[in-house]
C-alpha positions, 0 to 999 in steps of 0.5 A: 500500500502506498505511503500517504506521507511519501510526498511529504518525505520526498527529498527536494531536487537540488537547486540548479547551479549558478554559473561561475562569475566571470573573471576580470579582464581589462584592455589598456585604455588608449590615449587620444593621441594613440587612437588618432594615430591608429585611425590615421593608419586605418584611413591610410589603408582606405578603410571607411569607418566612424568612431562610435560610443564606448561598449561596456560590459561586466567585469572589465568587458568592453571597448573604449572607442570602437570604429564602426567599419563599412569597408575594411579596405577599398571595395571590401565590405566587413559584414555584419556590423562589428565592434573591435578595438582600433588596433584589431581593426588595423590588423584586419585591414593590413591582413586584408590588403596584404594577404586576402586581396592578393590571394583573391587576385590569384584565383582563376579567372577574373576574381576580386574580393568583395566582402569578408564575413565574420561570425563575432567580434565583441562578446563578453564571454569566456574562451570558446564559450566555456562555463569556466576558464579565462576570458576570451579576447572577444570580451575586449574587442581584440578578436574576430571570427572570420566565417568566409569570403565573397567575391566578384566573379566567383562563388563565395568561399566559406571557412571549413575543414579542407585539409587534403581537398586539393582544391583551389578553395583549400589553397586560398584558405591556407594562404589567408590563414597562414598570412594572418599569422603575420598580422595577428598573434593568435590564429586558430581554425579548422583542425585546431579543435571543434570550436573553430571548425567553421571559422578563423579566430584571429586576435591580437593578445600580447604574450611574453617574448612576442610569442604567437600561436599560429595553428 
């Protein structure tokens, strides 16, 4: 026979665990002179942008003076809207001008780079979206995840696992990924781990002795 007091004696379910608080992260506060110099370098490369209001988040997340970028270099849009530190945008513009545009021009037929698509720029979160661990460089506008490239004259090339394909798309992806290591201090992509299977993670974190993580 069922115990009528069973419900009263049942052990309550444990309360769901609260997510661990975010650790603190900080970016150096740029002086107006440093910002003006960075923006002048962006303009010299032909980037079109406007300085927008600061982005703020918890535990140090945010960007002091992000540029809202239309074209990262002349004729090449950056999409969708982005929130980056000026220094990150400058690295992206140099990479686009010196690596991505020439790689596109080397593709068969008459091809020109028209757009660079990203999946995220500023996001206040931990690395790889984990529940624990260090904060991501995305949290201070130091990082961008490149999802693919659009062109005039041919189909888009999305970032994807391509090792051993033997295609011109693999060659293009290898070229822009390898060249990114000259402009960013971290380059991660397909084959690194599952978190980067469909994009190139590029960031400008500073490490001791100028070490670069190029994978």
